[in-house]
Backbone bond lengths (Angstrom), bond angles and torsions (degrees), N, CA, C in turn:
res aa  C-N    CA-C-N  psi(-1)  N-CA   C-N-CA  omega(-1)  CA-C   N-CA-C  phi
1 M - - - 1.450 - - 1.514 113.22 -
2 I 1.322 116.68 -27.66 1.466 118.79 -178.07 1.550 110.19 -67.35
3 V 1.333 115.36 -30.53 1.460 118.87 178.84 1.523 110.10 -66.14
4 L 1.334 117.60 -44.16 1.441 121.32 179.17 1.515 112.03 -65.53
5 S 1.326 116.05 -39.73 1.462 120.34 176.98 1.513 112.09 -63.12
6 T 1.321 117.19 -42.77 1.454 121.53 178.48 1.511 111.19 -67.04
7 L 1.307 117.58 -39.23 1.470 121.57 177.11 1.534 111.77 -61.93
8 I 1.299 117.01 -42.64 1.470 120.80 179.60 1.537 109.68 -67.63
9 E 1.321 116.96 -40.96 1.475 119.27 176.05 1.507 112.62 -61.68
10 A 1.330 116.46 -40.81 1.466 120.78 178.34 1.530 111.06 -63.87
11 L 1.330 117.00 -42.97 1.462 120.16 177.45 1.514 111.50 -62.80
12 A 1.325 116.56 -39.27 1.475 120.04 178.89 1.520 110.00 -65.50
13 Q 1.329 116.93 -40.86 1.457 119.80 -179.94 1.513 111.50 -66.78
14 I 1.321 118.28 -40.69 1.465 122.24 178.02 1.513 110.02 -64.57
15 L 1.335 117.51 -42.54 1.460 119.90 178.59 1.525 110.59 -62.93
16 H 1.316 117.34 -39.42 1.447 121.70 177.43 1.547 110.65 -61.56
17 M 1.317 116.87 -44.02 1.473 120.71 -179.72 1.516 110.91 -64.76
18 I 1.336 117.67 -42.80 1.483 121.32 -179.75 1.524 109.60 -63.08
19 I 1.318 117.84 -43.57 1.468 120.96 179.72 1.534 109.92 -63.94
20 S 1.328 117.34 -43.00 1.461 120.68 179.58 1.519 111.88 -62.60
21 I 1.309 116.92 -43.69 1.468 120.64 178.44 1.523 110.50 -63.13
22 Y 1.337 117.42 -43.56 1.464 118.88 -179.20 1.525 111.69 -67.23
23 I 1.298 117.69 -33.21 1.462 119.73 175.69 1.513 109.71 -60.44
24 W 1.357 116.59 -44.13 1.470 119.45 178.77 1.539 111.38 -66.21
25 V 1.328 117.26 -34.29 1.479 119.53 176.75 1.526 109.32 -64.28
26 V 1.315 118.00 -42.51 1.464 121.38 178.12 1.512 111.01 -63.08
27 I 1.324 117.61 -43.89 1.461 120.87 179.25 1.524 111.03 -63.01
28 I 1.315 117.11 -47.04 1.464 120.37 179.57 1.526 111.36 -63.59
29 G 1.338 115.75 -40.29 1.474 120.50 178.59 1.508 111.58 -63.55
30 A 1.346 117.54 -39.76 1.452 121.26 177.43 1.512 111.59 -66.97
31 L 1.318 117.00 -42.89 1.472 120.34 -179.77 1.522 111.77 -66.29
32 I 1.319 116.84 -36.43 1.453 119.49 -177.05 1.520 112.06 -69.37
33 T 1.330 117.73 -23.33 1.463 119.85 178.85 1.532 111.64 -70.87
34 W 1.302 117.22 -18.62 1.481 120.04 -178.59 1.506 112.15 -75.01
35 V 1.331 117.87 -20.73 1.468 120.06 -175.51 1.528 114.18 -103.47
36 N 1.330 117.67 4.74 1.467 123.35 178.36 1.559 109.80 54.88
37 P 1.338 116.60 68.53 1.466 119.63 -174.27 1.544 111.69 -75.16
38 D 1.307 114.55 167.35 1.460 121.70 176.40 1.551 108.42 -68.91
39 P 1.327 118.35 118.69 1.473 119.50 -177.09 1.525 113.94 -66.50
40 Y 1.335 118.67 -14.17 1.443 121.63 179.69 1.514 113.34 -93.18
41 N 1.333 116.76 -1.39 1.454 121.59 176.61 1.527 108.34 -68.08
42 P 1.338 118.08 129.83 1.489 120.23 -177.46 1.524 113.32 -60.56
43 I 1.324 117.95 -34.71 1.456 120.68 -179.90 1.532 110.04 -67.99
44 V 1.313 116.70 -41.86 1.460 121.18 178.38 1.530 109.69 -64.97
45 Q 1.317 117.45 -40.23 1.478 119.98 178.99 1.527 111.23 -65.19
46 I 1.320 117.27 -40.04 1.477 120.48 178.20 1.512 110.04 -64.66
47 L 1.328 117.25 -45.45 1.475 120.10 179.51 1.519 111.48 -61.43
48 R 1.313 117.51 -40.13 1.472 120.05 179.82 1.537 110.91 -68.69
49 R 1.323 116.03 -38.56 1.484 119.12 178.87 1.515 110.95 -65.93
50 L 1.313 116.69 -32.12 1.464 120.56 -178.80 1.548 112.99 -80.47
51 T 1.330 115.79 -30.91 1.469 118.24 -174.63 1.524 115.08 -100.38
52 E 1.306 118.01 -31.67 1.453 120.52 -174.67 1.540 113.86 -59.59
53 P 1.326 120.86 -39.70 1.487 118.72 176.67 1.536 112.46 -59.89
54 A 1.319 116.97 -40.47 1.451 120.26 178.69 1.536 111.06 -67.06
55 Y 1.351 115.07 -42.65 1.462 119.35 176.96 1.517 111.08 -60.26
56 A 1.327 116.93 -44.91 1.472 120.43 -178.95 1.534 110.87 -63.26
57 F 1.324 116.50 -37.97 1.459 119.91 178.19 1.525 111.60 -61.63
58 V 1.342 115.47 -46.99 1.465 120.61 179.39 1.510 111.73 -65.76
59 R 1.338 115.60 -43.86 1.494 119.14 -178.42 1.510 112.66 -65.53
60 R 1.342 117.79 -24.67 1.444 120.36 179.37 1.512 111.64 -66.85
61 Y 1.340 117.23 -31.69 1.461 120.24 -175.92 1.514 113.87 -107.06
62 I 1.315 118.66 -23.51 1.468 121.30 -175.15 1.522 108.62 -131.01
63 P 1.356 118.12 129.00 1.469 118.06 173.13 1.531 109.49 -68.72
64 T 1.321 116.45 119.90 1.464 119.15 -172.25 1.517 113.59 -106.09
65 M 1.312 119.00 -9.99 1.456 120.98 -179.20 1.545 107.97 -89.43
66 I 1.322 115.76 113.50 1.467 121.63 178.42 1.517 107.17 -129.49
67 G 1.300 115.24 112.49 1.459 120.31 177.80 1.538 112.22 62.77
68 G 1.318 118.09 33.41 1.444 121.25 179.84 1.512 114.31 81.17
69 I 1.301 117.50 3.31 1.458 121.20 179.54 1.527 108.59 -109.99
70 D 1.326 116.36 129.17 1.466 121.35 -179.52 1.523 108.07 -87.63
71 L 1.311 116.36 118.34 1.464 121.43 -177.95 1.528 112.71 -95.33
72 A 1.337 118.04 6.18 1.460 121.70 -179.93 1.543 112.20 -58.23
73 P 1.340 119.99 -45.13 1.462 118.78 179.22 1.552 112.62 -60.83
74 I 1.317 116.61 -38.77 1.452 119.32 179.80 1.528 110.93 -66.11
75 I 1.318 115.92 -41.99 1.470 120.10 179.01 1.520 110.37 -63.44
76 I 1.333 116.29 -41.51 1.476 119.91 179.56 1.525 109.68 -65.06
77 I 1.310 118.18 -43.89 1.451 120.57 -179.15 1.540 110.56 -63.30
78 I 1.306 117.34 -42.66 1.463 120.34 177.68 1.529 110.35 -62.49
79 G 1.336 117.07 -43.11 1.455 119.78 178.08 1.517 112.46 -63.31
80 L 1.319 116.35 -41.41 1.474 120.14 178.57 1.533 110.88 -66.21
81 Q 1.314 117.39 -38.90 1.460 120.28 176.99 1.524 111.07 -63.52
82 F 1.337 116.48 -39.09 1.462 120.17 177.93 1.528 110.09 -63.83
83 I 1.333 116.80 -45.90 1.456 120.71 179.12 1.537 109.38 -62.15
84 D 1.298 116.73 -41.88 1.474 120.71 179.58 1.526 110.33 -61.77
85 L 1.315 117.36 -47.94 1.461 120.08 -178.17 1.523 111.74 -67.45
86 F 1.315 116.24 -41.61 1.461 120.22 -174.46 1.513 111.87 -78.71
87 A 1.328 117.24 -60.73 1.466 121.34 -172.06 1.535 112.28 -68.93
88 V 1.311 116.66 -43.12 1.458 118.86 -177.83 1.531 110.90 -66.98
89 K 1.309 116.92 -44.37 1.473 119.02 177.80 1.508 111.22 -66.20
90 L 1.341 117.46 -33.87 1.448 120.57 175.53 1.529 111.14 -63.63
91 L 1.332 116.35 -41.96 1.464 119.89 178.13 1.534 111.26 -65.34
92 F 1.331 116.53 -41.67 1.469 118.72 177.87 1.518 111.75 -64.42
93 S 1.342 117.26 -37.86 1.452 120.20 176.77 1.524 111.87 -65.61
94 L 1.318 114.33 -38.51 1.470 119.88 176.72 1.509 110.99 -63.82
95 A 1.332 116.29 -41.89 1.468 120.13 178.93 1.540 111.55 -64.97
96 N 1.324 116.10 -37.51 1.482 118.80 179.06 1.525 112.79 -73.33
97 A 1.341 117.18 -19.22 1.455 119.98 178.38 1.511 112.22 -72.92
98 F 1.327 118.54 -21.70 1.453 121.66 -179.23 1.488 111.29 -81.18
């Protein structure tokens, strides 16, 4: 049982790290739009490829433009924080139950 418990804890920790990294990608992507970057810059292209699918998903269901400000990054960060708090803690609790 200790192997299963350790496996679940490892999965929870990896999920937490992935969510944290993606939150930083969203933050950096949102900040970089304020300076009107070169669209041919490889870093800008990578950030857009990583964030635009999530933005499009949120924009499909929720109007995010309010007063010229796009709230999609904030909604995504709140959603990711919820998943992090809920799913990761649930996995840790499950691992401790074994």
